[in-house]
C-alpha positions in Angstrom: -52.6 106.1 -48.0 -52.3 109.7 -46.7 -50.3 110.8 -44.4 -52.9 111.4 -41.9 -54.3 107.6 -42.2 -50.8 106.1 -41.9 -51.0 107.4 -38.0 -54.5 106.6 -37.8 -53.4 102.7 -38.6 -49.7 102.9 -36.6 -52.4 104.7 -33.9 -54.5 101.9 -34.1 -52.2 98.9 -34.3 -50.3 100.5 -31.1 -53.1 100.7 -29.1 -54.7 97.1 -30.2 -51.3 96.1 -29.2 -51.2 98.0 -26.0 -54.9 96.2 -25.2 -53.5 92.3 -25.9 -51.0 93.4 -23.5 -53.0 94.7 -20.9 -55.2 91.5 -21.0 -51.9 89.1 -21.5 -50.7 90.9 -18.3 -54.1 90.4 -16.8 -54.7 87.0 -17.4 -51.1 86.2 -15.8 -51.9 88.2 -12.9 -54.8 86.1 -12.7 -52.9 82.9 -13.1 -50.2 83.9 -10.6 -52.4 84.7 -7.6 -54.1 81.5 -8.2 -50.7 79.3 -7.4 -50.2 81.8 -4.6 -46.3 83.4 -5.1 -46.1 85.4 -1.9 -42.6 86.9 -0.3 -41.0 84.8 2.6 -42.8 87.0 6.1 -43.9 85.4 9.7 -47.1 84.5 8.9 -47.8 83.9 12.9 -50.2 85.9 14.2 -48.5 87.9 17.7 -51.0 87.6 20.4 -48.4 89.7 22.7 -46.7 87.1 24.7 -44.9 85.3 22.5 -41.3 86.0 21.5 -41.0 85.7 18.2 -43.3 88.2 15.4 -42.2 89.1 11.9 -39.7 91.3 10.9 -39.8 93.4 8.0 -36.1 93.2 6.7 -34.3 90.0 9.1 -37.5 88.1 8.6 -38.5 87.4 12.4 -37.8 90.0 15.3 -38.9 90.3 19.0 -41.8 92.3 19.9 -41.8 94.5 22.8 -43.3 93.3 26.3 -43.2 90.8 28.8 -43.0 88.3 26.1 -43.5 84.2 27.3 -40.0 82.8 27.4 -40.4 78.7 27.8 -41.5 79.0 31.1 -40.4 82.6 32.4 -40.7 86.1 31.6 -38.3 87.8 28.7 -38.6 91.9 29.0 -38.5 93.0 25.5 -37.8 96.8 24.9 -38.8 99.0 22.1 -35.8 98.7 20.0 -36.4 94.4 19.6 -33.7 93.8 22.5 -33.8 91.5 25.7 -33.5 93.6 28.7 -34.6 97.8 29.8 -33.5 100.0 27.4 -29.9 101.3 27.5 -29.0 104.6 28.5 -28.5 106.9 25.7 -26.2 108.8 25.1 -23.7 106.3 26.4 -22.0 108.2 29.9 -18.9 109.1 29.4 -16.0 106.9 30.7 -18.0 104.0 31.0 -17.5 101.1 28.6 -20.5 99.3 27.3 -20.8 95.5 25.4 -23.1 94.2 23.7 -23.8 90.7 23.2 -25.1 89.3 19.7 -25.7 85.6 19.6 -29.2 83.2 19.1 -31.2 81.8 21.8 -28.5 80.7 23.6 -26.9 83.9 24.4 -30.1 85.7 24.5 -31.1 83.5 27.2 -33.8 80.8 26.2 -35.8 79.7 29.6 -34.1 81.7 31.8 -35.1 85.1 33.6 -33.5 88.6 32.5 -31.6 88.9 35.2 -30.0 85.3 34.0 -28.7 86.1 30.4 -25.2 86.1 29.6 -24.9 89.9 28.9 -26.5 90.6 31.9 -24.2 88.3 34.1 -21.2 89.6 32.1 -21.6 92.4 33.0 -22.0 92.2 36.9 -18.5 89.7 36.8 -16.8 93.1 35.0 -18.1 95.4 37.7 -16.8 93.1 40.2 -13.5 93.1 39.1 -13.7 96.9 39.7 -15.0 98.4 35.8 -17.1 101.1 35.2 -19.2 99.1 32.3 -22.9 98.3 31.3 -24.0 95.3 28.2 -26.8 95.3 26.2 -28.0 92.0 25.3 -28.1 92.1 21.9 -28.8 88.0 21.2 -32.5 86.9 19.3 -33.4 83.6 19.2 -32.4 82.1 15.5 -30.2 84.5 14.9 -27.6 83.6 12.5 -24.8 86.5 11.4 -26.9 87.5 8.3 -29.6 89.1 10.3 -27.6 89.8 13.0 -24.9 92.4 10.1 -28.4 94.0 10.2 -29.5 94.0 13.2 -26.3 96.3 14.1 -26.8 98.3 11.5 -30.8 99.0 11.9 -30.2 99.2 15.7 -27.2 98.2 17.6 -24.4 100.1 16.5 -27.1 103.0 18.0 -26.6 101.5 21.2 -22.9 103.1 21.1 -21.2 100.0 22.3 -17.2 100.1 22.5 -16.8 96.6 22.6 -19.0 94.0 20.5 -18.8 89.9 21.3 -20.1 87.9 18.7 -21.5 84.8 19.5 -23.2 83.4 16.5 -22.7 80.0 14.9 -25.3 77.3 15.9 -27.8 79.0 13.7 -25.4 79.7 10.7 -23.8 75.9 10.8 -27.8 74.5 11.5 -28.8 72.4 8.5 -32.1 74.2 6.8 -35.0 74.6 4.5 -33.2 77.8 3.0 -30.2 79.4 2.7 -31.1 82.9 5.0 -29.0 85.2 2.8 -31.7 84.0 -0.2 -34.5 84.3 2.4 -33.3 87.5 3.0 -32.8 88.6 -0.2 -36.5 87.7 -1.6 -38.3 88.9 1.3 -36.2 92.5 0.1 -37.4 91.8 -3.2 -40.8 90.9 -3.0 -41.7 93.2 0.0 -41.3 96.9 -1.6 -42.1 98.9 -4.6 -44.6 98.9 -6.7 -44.3 95.5 -8.6 -43.5 93.3 -5.2 -47.9 94.0 -5.0 -47.8 92.1 -8.6 -48.2 87.9 -8.0 -47.3 87.8 -11.8 -43.5 90.3 -11.2 -43.0 87.1 -8.5 -43.6 84.4 -10.4 -41.5 85.8 -13.0 -38.3 86.7 -10.9 -38.4 82.9 -9.4 -38.9 81.5 -13.3 -35.7 83.9 -13.9 -33.8 83.0 -11.1 -34.3 79.4 -11.6 -32.7 79.4 -15.0 -29.6 80.2 -13.4 -29.8 76.5 -11.5 -27.7 75.2 -8.6 -26.1 77.5 -6.0 -26.7 80.8 -8.5 -30.8 80.8 -7.6 -31.2 83.2 -5.3 -34.9 84.1 -5.1 -37.4 81.8 -3.2 -40.7 81.5 -4.4 -43.9 79.8 -2.5 -47.2 78.4 -3.8 -49.8 76.5 -2.4 -48.5 73.6 -4.1 -45.0 73.8 -2.6 -43.5 71.4 -0.3 -40.3 71.7 1.9 -37.4 70.6 0.5 -36.4 66.6 1.9 -32.5 67.9 2.4 -31.1 70.8 3.8 -29.0 73.1 3.2 -26.5 75.3 5.7 -28.6 78.1 6.3 -25.2 80.1 6.4 -22.4 78.7 4.4 -18.6 78.2 5.9 -17.2 80.9 3.3 -20.0 83.3 4.2 -19.8 82.6 7.7 -16.5 84.3 7.2 -17.2 86.7 5.0 -19.8 88.2 7.9 -17.9 87.7 10.7 -15.3 89.9 8.5 -17.9 92.1 7.6 -19.3 92.5 11.1 -15.1 93.5 13.1 -14.8 96.0 10.2 -17.9 97.5 10.1 -16.8 98.0 14.2 -13.5 99.4 14.0 -14.8 101.5 11.7 -17.2 103.1 14.7 -14.0 102.4 17.1 -16.0 99.1 18.3 -13.6 96.8 19.3 -14.9 93.0 18.5 -14.4 89.6 20.5 -15.8 86.5 18.9 -16.6 83.3 21.3 -16.9 79.9 20.4 -20.1 78.0 22.6 -20.2 75.1 24.4 -23.3 72.8 24.1 -24.5 70.3 26.6 -23.0 67.1 25.1 -19.6 69.3 24.4 -20.0 70.0 27.9 -20.0 66.1 29.1 -17.1 65.7 26.8 -18.8 64.2 24.2 -17.5 65.6 20.3 -19.8 63.8 18.2 -20.8 66.0 15.1 -17.3 67.9 15.2 -16.8 67.6 11.7 -20.1 69.3 11.2 -19.1 72.0 13.7 -14.7 72.3 12.7 -15.4 74.6 9.1 -17.2 76.6 11.5 -15.1 76.6 14.3 -12.3 77.1 12.1 -13.6 80.2 10.5 -14.1 82.0 13.3 -10.5 81.3 14.7 -8.9 82.4 11.1 -11.0 85.2 11.1 -9.5 86.2 14.3 -6.2 85.9 14.2 -6.6 88.2 10.9 -8.0 91.0 12.7 -6.0 90.0 16.1 -8.9 90.3 18.1 -9.7 87.6 20.8 -11.3 83.9 20.5 -12.9 83.5 23.8 -13.1 79.3 24.6 -16.2 78.2 26.9 -15.4 74.7 26.7 -12.9 74.5 29.2 -14.7 76.6 31.7 -18.2 74.4 31.2 -16.1 71.1 30.8 -14.9 71.6 34.4 -17.9 72.6 35.9 -19.4 69.8 34.4 -17.4 67.2 35.9 -18.8 68.8 39.6 -22.4 69.6 38.7 -22.7 67.7 35.9 -24.0 68.6 32.6 -27.7 68.7 33.4 -27.4 71.1 35.7 -25.2 73.4 33.6 -28.2 73.2 30.2 -31.9 72.8 30.0 -31.7 70.5 26.9 -29.3 70.1 24.5 -28.1 73.7 23.7 -29.4 76.0 26.1 -27.6 76.8 29.0 -29.7 76.9 32.4 -28.7 80.2 34.8 -25.8 78.1 36.5 -24.1 77.9 32.6 -24.7 81.2 32.5 -22.8 82.1 35.4 -19.8 79.7 34.3 -20.3 80.9 30.8 -20.4 84.5 31.7 -17.1 84.1 34.4 -15.4 83.0 31.6 -16.4 85.5 29.1 -15.3 88.0 31.4 -12.0 86.6 32.2 -11.2 85.5 28.6 -11.7 89.8 27.8 -9.0 90.8 30.9 -7.0 88.0 30.3 -6.6 89.1 26.7 -5.9 92.7 28.0 -9.1 94.6 28.0 -10.3 97.4 28.6 -6.7 98.6 27.8 -6.4 97.0 24.8 -9.6 97.3 22.5 -9.8 95.2 20.5 -10.2 96.8 17.0 -10.0 94.9 13.5 -7.4 95.9 11.1 -9.0 97.8 7.9 -8.2 94.9 5.3 -11.2 92.7 4.6 -10.1 89.0 5.2 -9.8 86.8 2.1 -12.0 84.0 2.7 -12.0 81.9 -0.4 -9.8 79.1 0.9 -13.3 78.5 3.2 -14.8 75.5 2.2 -17.1 73.3 4.2 -15.7 70.0 4.8 -18.5 68.6 7.2 -19.1 64.6 5.6 -21.8 64.3 2.4 -25.1 62.8 3.9 -25.6 65.1 7.4 -27.7 67.8 5.5 -31.3 66.5 6.7 -34.2 69.0 7.1 -34.4 69.9 10.8 -38.0 69.9 10.7 -40.1 71.8 13.6 -36.5 73.6 14.9 -36.6 75.5 12.5 -38.1 79.5 12.5 -38.6 78.9 8.0 -41.7 77.4 9.0 -43.4 80.4 10.3 -41.8 82.4 6.9 -44.6 80.5 4.2 -48.7 80.3 4.1 -49.2 76.2 5.1 -45.7 75.7 6.3 -46.7 73.5 9.0 -49.0 71.4 6.6 -45.9 70.9 4.4 -43.7 70.1 7.6 -46.0 67.8 8.7 -46.5 66.2 4.9 -42.4 65.8 4.9 -42.2 64.6 8.5 -45.1 61.9 7.8 -42.7 60.7 4.8 -39.4 60.8 8.0 -37.6 63.7 6.1 -36.9 65.5 8.5 -36.7 63.1 11.4 -33.1 63.0 12.5 -31.4 59.6 12.9 -28.6 57.8 13.2 -25.2 58.7 10.6 -26.3 56.3 7.2 -22.8 54.0 7.4 -24.6 52.5 10.7 -26.5 49.1 10.0 -29.9 49.5 11.1 -31.2 47.1 14.0 -34.1 47.8 15.0 -36.6 51.0 14.7 -37.7 52.3 17.5 -41.6 55.2 17.5 -43.8 56.5 19.6 -45.3 59.5 21.0 -44.2 62.7 22.9 -46.7 65.1 24.7 -45.8 68.1 26.5 -48.1 70.9 26.5 -48.4 73.6 25.2 -45.2 73.8 23.4 -42.1 72.3 21.7 -40.3 69.0 23.2 -37.3 67.4 22.3 -36.8 63.7 22.2 -33.2 62.2 22.6 -32.1 58.4 22.1 -29.0 57.4 23.8 -27.4 54.4 23.9 -27.0 53.1 28.2 -22.9 54.3 27.9 -24.5 57.7 27.1 -23.6 57.5 23.6 -26.1 60.0 21.6 -27.8 58.4 18.6 -30.0 60.6 17.7 -32.3 63.2 18.8 -35.7 65.4 17.3 -37.7 68.4 18.4 -41.7 67.6 18.1 -44.4 69.9 18.5 -47.7 69.2 20.6 -48.6 65.6 20.7 -46.6 64.0 17.8 -45.1 60.6 16.5 -41.1 60.3 17.1 -39.0 57.6 14.9 -35.9 56.3 15.2 -33.3 54.0 13.7 -31.1 52.0 15.9 -28.3 51.0 14.9 -26.9 47.3 15.6 -25.4 46.5 19.1 -28.0 48.4 21.2 -30.0 46.1 22.6 -32.0 48.7 24.9 -31.2 52.2 24.5 -32.4 55.8 27.0 -35.0 57.9 25.9 -35.7 60.9 27.4 -38.5 63.8 26.2 -37.7 67.2 27.3 -39.2 70.9 27.2 -39.9 73.4 29.3 -42.7 71.9 31.5 -40.4 68.9 32.7 -38.4 65.5 32.1 -39.3 62.3 31.3 -37.2 59.7 30.9 -37.5 56.1 29.8 -36.4 53.1 28.1 -36.7 50.7 25.2 -36.1 47.6 23.6 -36.6 46.3 20.3 -39.6 44.4 21.6 -41.2 47.5 23.6 -43.4 48.4 21.1 -44.6 52.2 21.0 -43.4 54.2 23.6 -44.8 56.7 25.1 -43.9 59.8 26.4 -46.0 62.4 28.6 -44.5 65.5 30.3 -47.4 67.5 32.5 -46.4 70.2 34.4 
């Protein structure tokens, strides 16, 4: 065969191989699109009044404007933060305190003027300091999201002191790890390849070969379902690494840092059930604070003292979120803690050397990893997520129940109704021991396994529209709890 003939044969073979490859890619793309492989992205539309909307890097954020906040109104500024826009540049000689955290510090269910950040500013100014505050807390945010928020908008507000209040969202058991969701959103959300369903399928398949904790890509298809058990949204070790990274990033900008240990309603009443689940995170906070020589503000003593006087229900709207009165106590504890630690004379700058988190482990007992159900904003990150969650709830996988080491005596079942938002159902013994809790949406069934030794229990349904309390026994039958506005 002549040289020209050989060249034509080679070109033909290359062209044929190219066509076969294109055909294979076309078929593969069609197959992958049929599976519906998607990236984690906020599925709910923004009707203009709800707080939570999608975000391209942080999974979810807050929409600018006047937003519905569990029966009151939250003002969200153009930075996606609660409250009025901070004055920029910051006035010369004025300190600025930025508070970051989750819904407890965002101010769930309270007015703008009753949020912890605003009240901390009032308390510090009453002590004669020239200071203003910025509310950088966002509902549901873990330290993973807070780190991104600081890089994207937080540092630009020119703080002189950062108060890091993140704990609750980090230690929660949830469907997926925040770090993996954020990494997947970035991988699937940018570049030409990200538009390809086949690329998403191949990336997920390749990542799954790592197996176990090595898998980092979260893939979702129309056939997916929620995991029957949960994982920590942020592991204790990663939590410590995030706190350390935030502290060092602040110091590099000349910004001081203080950490805050939050308190929930049970803790305020002296009930420390679940302390073993929180302990690895509280210990990590203390270790990172000690390494950097910055304050760790404890809110428990102040809230316990106030609860002994007015009762815990006056200080909290539910198990987790402080009321306006609770935020007043909280703010005084924060301001007093800062002053007692020497601020503003001491600037609380972290050291440059990184904290070694290799010894931080999760010491919580096995069996605590129940998926949180509708309490989790992750439900909104995938198409048909609510349907998949409903299927999981039907199987009982997401109901919060009693610890596995207790003997089951009887089943408490019923329905709860509280339009238009979620309702929290809590079961307590007559001695006020918390036996279980679950958050439901709409008119939804609940089911609790009541341990031996409790022949009568108190059942509380709480929502923005109000609160209903009933009692149940093994012969009560289905208990309906209706909250009417």
